[in-house]
Backbone as JSON Lines, residues from 0, in Angstrom:
{"i":0,"aa":"P","n":[125.88,103.71,103.12],"ca":[125.83,105.13,103.08],"c":[125.36,105.7,101.79]}
{"i":1,"aa":"A","n":[125.76,105.09,100.68],"ca":[125.3,105.66,99.41],"c":[123.85,105.48,99.23]}
{"i":2,"aa":"R","n":[123.27,104.38,99.72],"ca":[121.89,104.16,99.56],"c":[121.11,105.24,100.34]}
{"i":3,"aa":"N","n":[121.58,105.53,101.59],"ca":[120.88,106.59,102.4],"c":[120.84,107.9,101.68]}
{"i":4,"aa":"H","n":[121.93,108.26,101.0],"ca":[122.0,109.49,100.27],"c":[121.03,109.52,99.1]}
{"i":5,"aa":"I","n":[120.87,108.38,98.42],"ca":[119.97,108.29,97.26],"c":[118.49,108.37,97.81]}
{"i":6,"aa":"A","n":[118.23,107.74,98.92],"ca":[116.86,107.84,99.47],"c":[116.52,109.23,99.87]}
{"i":7,"aa":"I","n":[117.47,109.87,100.58],"ca":[117.26,111.23,101.02],"c":[117.11,112.17,99.79]}
{"i":8,"aa":"L","n":[117.9,111.96,98.79],"ca":[117.78,112.78,97.51],"c":[116.43,112.58,96.88]}
{"i":9,"aa":"S","n":[115.96,111.34,96.81],"ca":[114.67,111.11,96.2],"c":[113.51,111.73,96.99]}
{"i":10,"aa":"V","n":[113.63,111.72,98.32],"ca":[112.61,112.4,99.16],"c":[112.65,113.9,98.97]}
{"i":11,"aa":"N","n":[113.82,114.49,98.85],"ca":[114.01,115.9,98.58],"c":[113.46,116.36,97.23]}
{"i":12,"aa":"I","n":[113.58,115.49,96.25],"ca":[113.04,115.78,94.92],"c":[111.53,115.78,94.9]}
{"i":13,"aa":"I","n":[110.95,114.73,95.61],"ca":[109.48,114.61,95.63],"c":[108.87,115.69,96.6]}
{"i":14,"aa":"Y","n":[109.52,115.84,97.77],"ca":[109.03,116.82,98.76],"c":[110.15,117.77,99.02]}
{"i":15,"aa":"P","n":[110.18,118.94,98.3],"ca":[111.3,119.86,98.52],"c":[111.48,120.36,99.92]}
{"i":16,"aa":"G","n":[110.41,120.33,100.76],"ca":[110.54,120.85,102.12],"c":[111.16,119.8,103.09]}
{"i":17,"aa":"G","n":[111.58,118.69,102.57],"ca":[112.26,117.69,103.48],"c":[111.35,116.42,103.54]}
{"i":18,"aa":"G","n":[110.07,116.61,103.4],"ca":[109.18,115.42,103.43],"c":[108.88,114.95,104.84]}
{"i":19,"aa":"S","n":[107.67,114.83,105.19],"ca":[107.23,114.33,106.42],"c":[105.81,113.72,106.25]}
{"i":20,"aa":"I","n":[105.41,112.92,107.17],"ca":[104.09,112.26,107.09],"c":[103.02,113.34,107.17]}
{"i":21,"aa":"E","n":[103.24,114.32,108.01],"ca":[102.27,115.41,108.16],"c":[102.11,116.17,106.81]}
{"i":22,"aa":"Q","n":[103.23,116.46,106.23],"ca":[103.19,117.17,104.92],"c":[102.5,116.32,103.85]}
{"i":23,"aa":"F","n":[102.77,115.0,103.85],"ca":[102.11,114.13,102.93],"c":[100.59,114.11,103.05]}
{"i":24,"aa":"W","n":[100.04,113.99,104.31],"ca":[98.61,114.01,104.48],"c":[97.99,115.32,104.18]}
{"i":25,"aa":"T","n":[98.74,116.44,104.5],"ca":[98.25,117.81,104.15],"c":[98.04,117.94,102.66]}
{"i":26,"aa":"E","n":[99.07,117.51,101.95],"ca":[99.02,117.61,100.47],"c":[98.06,116.61,99.83]}
{"i":27,"aa":"A","n":[97.85,115.38,100.47],"ca":[96.92,114.45,99.91],"c":[95.46,114.95,100.01]}
{"i":28,"aa":"F","n":[95.19,115.78,101.01],"ca":[93.83,116.3,101.18],"c":[93.71,117.78,100.86]}
{"i":29,"aa":"A","n":[94.63,118.24,100.01],"ca":[94.71,119.68,99.69],"c":[93.58,120.15,98.79]}
{"i":30,"aa":"S","n":[93.13,119.27,97.88],"ca":[92.04,119.61,97.02],"c":[90.95,118.56,97.05]}
{"i":31,"aa":"Y","n":[89.84,118.85,96.51],"ca":[88.7,117.88,96.6],"c":[89.03,116.61,95.72]}
{"i":32,"aa":"P","n":[89.5,116.78,94.5],"ca":[89.84,115.5,93.83],"c":[90.93,114.59,94.45]}
{"i":33,"aa":"S","n":[91.97,115.23,94.98],"ca":[92.95,114.42,95.6],"c":[92.52,113.85,96.97]}
{"i":34,"aa":"S","n":[91.63,114.53,97.67],"ca":[91.08,113.98,98.9],"c":[90.16,112.8,98.59]}
{"i":35,"aa":"M","n":[89.35,112.88,97.46],"ca":[88.49,111.76,97.11],"c":[89.34,110.58,96.77]}
{"i":36,"aa":"L","n":[90.44,110.76,96.03],"ca":[91.36,109.6,95.7],"c":[91.92,109.05,96.93]}
{"i":37,"aa":"A","n":[92.39,109.86,97.85],"ca":[93.03,109.42,99.07],"c":[92.09,108.64,99.94]}
{"i":38,"aa":"M","n":[90.86,109.2,100.05],"ca":[89.79,108.46,100.8],"c":[89.42,107.1,100.14]}
{"i":39,"aa":"D","n":[89.32,107.1,98.87],"ca":[88.98,105.85,98.14],"c":[89.99,104.77,98.34]}
{"i":40,"aa":"L","n":[91.27,105.19,98.22],"ca":[92.32,104.18,98.43],"c":[92.4,103.76,99.9]}
{"i":41,"aa":"S","n":[92.15,104.7,100.84],"ca":[92.2,104.37,102.24],"c":[91.08,103.39,102.65]}
{"i":42,"aa":"V","n":[89.89,103.61,102.1],"ca":[88.79,102.7,102.38],"c":[89.01,101.33,101.77]}
{"i":43,"aa":"A","n":[89.56,101.32,100.49],"ca":[89.79,100.03,99.9],"c":[90.89,99.26,100.68]}
{"i":44,"aa":"A","n":[91.93,99.92,101.11],"ca":[93.04,99.31,101.84],"c":[92.5,98.8,103.19]}
{"i":45,"aa":"L","n":[91.66,99.56,103.84],"ca":[91.07,99.12,105.13],"c":[90.17,97.87,104.87]}
{"i":46,"aa":"A","n":[89.32,97.93,103.89],"ca":[88.51,96.77,103.6],"c":[89.36,95.52,103.28]}
{"i":47,"aa":"F","n":[90.39,95.69,102.56],"ca":[91.28,94.56,102.27],"c":[91.94,94.07,103.49]}
{"i":48,"aa":"F","n":[92.37,94.9,104.45],"ca":[92.99,94.56,105.7],"c":[91.99,93.69,106.56]}
{"i":49,"aa":"I","n":[90.75,94.22,106.61],"ca":[89.75,93.48,107.31],"c":[89.46,92.1,106.76]}
{"i":50,"aa":"F","n":[89.46,92.05,105.4],"ca":[89.23,90.79,104.67],"c":[90.39,89.8,105.03]}
{"i":51,"aa":"L","n":[91.65,90.36,105.06],"ca":[92.82,89.5,105.43],"c":[92.64,88.89,106.85]}
{"i":52,"aa":"I","n":[92.15,89.76,107.77],"ca":[91.95,89.32,109.14],"c":[90.91,88.17,109.13]}
{"i":53,"aa":"F","n":[89.83,88.4,108.41],"ca":[88.76,87.38,108.33],"c":[89.32,86.11,107.73]}
{"i":54,"aa":"E","n":[90.09,86.17,106.68],"ca":[90.66,85.0,106.06],"c":[91.59,84.26,107.02]}
{"i":55,"aa":"R","n":[92.34,84.98,107.78],"ca":[93.22,84.41,108.81],"c":[92.41,83.7,109.93]}
{"i":56,"aa":"V","n":[91.42,84.31,110.38],"ca":[90.6,83.69,111.46],"c":[89.96,82.5,110.97]}
{"i":57,"aa":"Q","n":[89.55,82.43,109.72],"ca":[88.86,81.29,109.08],"c":[89.88,80.21,108.68]}
{"i":58,"aa":"K","n":[91.15,80.47,108.95],"ca":[92.27,79.58,108.64],"c":[92.37,79.26,107.1]}
{"i":59,"aa":"R","n":[91.97,80.23,106.29],"ca":[92.1,80.03,104.81],"c":[93.45,80.41,104.29]}
{"i":60,"aa":"I","n":[94.21,81.32,105.11],"ca":[95.54,81.62,104.72],"c":[96.44,81.35,105.96]}
{"i":61,"aa":"K","n":[97.67,81.04,105.68],"ca":[98.6,80.72,106.74],"c":[99.15,82.0,107.38]}
{"i":62,"aa":"R","n":[99.68,81.88,108.57],"ca":[100.19,83.06,109.29],"c":[101.25,83.75,108.49]}
{"i":63,"aa":"Q","n":[102.17,82.96,107.81],"ca":[103.24,83.52,107.0],"c":[102.7,84.37,105.83]}
{"i":64,"aa":"Q","n":[101.65,83.79,105.16],"ca":[101.01,84.56,104.07],"c":[100.35,85.87,104.6]}
{"i":65,"aa":"F","n":[99.69,85.74,105.69],"ca":[99.03,86.9,106.29],"c":[100.05,87.99,106.57]}
{"i":66,"aa":"T","n":[101.14,87.53,107.22],"ca":[102.2,88.53,107.55],"c":[102.72,89.17,106.28]}
{"i":67,"aa":"K","n":[102.94,88.34,105.22],"ca":[103.45,88.88,103.94],"c":[102.53,89.94,103.39]}
{"i":68,"aa":"Y","n":[101.23,89.69,103.33],"ca":[100.26,90.67,102.74],"c":[100.16,91.95,103.63]}
{"i":69,"aa":"V","n":[100.21,91.79,104.94],"ca":[100.09,92.94,105.8],"c":[101.35,93.83,105.7]}
{"i":70,"aa":"V","n":[102.49,93.24,105.64],"ca":[103.74,93.97,105.44],"c":[103.74,94.71,104.15]}
{"i":71,"aa":"C","n":[103.27,94.02,103.09],"ca":[103.22,94.64,101.8],"c":[102.17,95.84,101.78]}
{"i":72,"aa":"L","n":[101.12,95.63,102.49],"ca":[100.08,96.62,102.52],"c":[100.51,97.93,103.23]}
{"i":73,"aa":"F","n":[101.26,97.78,104.38],"ca":[101.66,98.93,105.15],"c":[102.98,99.5,104.68]}
{"i":74,"aa":"L","n":[103.89,98.75,104.14],"ca":[105.2,99.23,103.71],"c":[105.19,99.73,102.33]}
{"i":75,"aa":"V","n":[104.51,99.04,101.42],"ca":[104.49,99.43,99.97],"c":[103.19,100.06,99.66]}
{"i":76,"aa":"G","n":[102.08,99.25,99.88],"ca":[100.79,99.84,99.58],"c":[99.78,98.8,99.06]}
{"i":77,"aa":"F","n":[98.63,99.22,98.93],"ca":[97.42,98.48,98.44],"c":[97.73,97.93,97.0]}
{"i":78,"aa":"S","n":[98.47,98.73,96.24],"ca":[98.77,98.41,94.84],"c":[99.67,97.19,94.74]}
{"i":79,"aa":"L","n":[100.39,96.74,95.73],"ca":[101.17,95.5,95.75],"c":[100.46,94.38,96.51]}
{"i":80,"aa":"A","n":[99.84,94.74,97.65],"ca":[99.24,93.67,98.51],"c":[98.09,92.96,97.82]}
{"i":81,"aa":"L","n":[97.21,93.7,97.25],"ca":[96.03,93.01,96.62],"c":[96.48,92.13,95.39]}
{"i":82,"aa":"P","n":[97.25,92.64,94.45],"ca":[97.67,91.75,93.34],"c":[98.47,90.53,93.8]}
{"i":83,"aa":"M","n":[99.25,90.72,94.86],"ca":[100.01,89.59,95.41],"c":[99.05,88.52,95.98]}
{"i":84,"aa":"Y","n":[98.08,88.98,96.77],"ca":[97.08,88.03,97.25],"c":[96.33,87.35,96.18]}
{"i":85,"aa":"L","n":[95.9,88.09,95.12],"ca":[95.19,87.5,94.03],"c":[95.99,86.51,93.21]}
{"i":86,"aa":"Y","n":[97.33,86.82,93.05],"ca":[98.19,85.89,92.33],"c":[98.42,84.61,93.18]}
{"i":87,"aa":"D","n":[98.57,84.77,94.44],"ca":[98.84,83.62,95.3],"c":[97.55,82.68,95.41]}
{"i":88,"aa":"T","n":[96.37,83.22,95.29],"ca":[95.22,82.47,95.49],"c":[94.42,82.2,94.21]}
{"i":89,"aa":"C","n":[95.05,82.49,93.04],"ca":[94.26,82.41,91.8],"c":[93.92,80.93,91.41]}
{"i":90,"aa":"D","n":[94.66,79.94,91.85],"ca":[94.44,78.61,91.46],"c":[93.59,77.84,92.5]}
{"i":91,"aa":"Q","n":[93.14,78.48,93.56],"ca":[92.35,77.81,94.56],"c":[90.85,77.84,94.21]}
């Protein structure tokens, strides 16, 4: 219960209106600079996701690794998934 209150409190601090996905995307594309950053990160994340699918089809990464990277990509973000992939494959 205490964790839930902390999570709700942090969402209320970041998004005073309560926070929603709709509000996030509205604010992400509110100005030209922020929309360019959002589009740049979206395209990079999509390209990385397609690359992961290609790597899995070619059997270069295991199913468990693929799942780990995809979960990181969608739950945390591109900023964790790509460095984790690079770290895991740096010695190959």
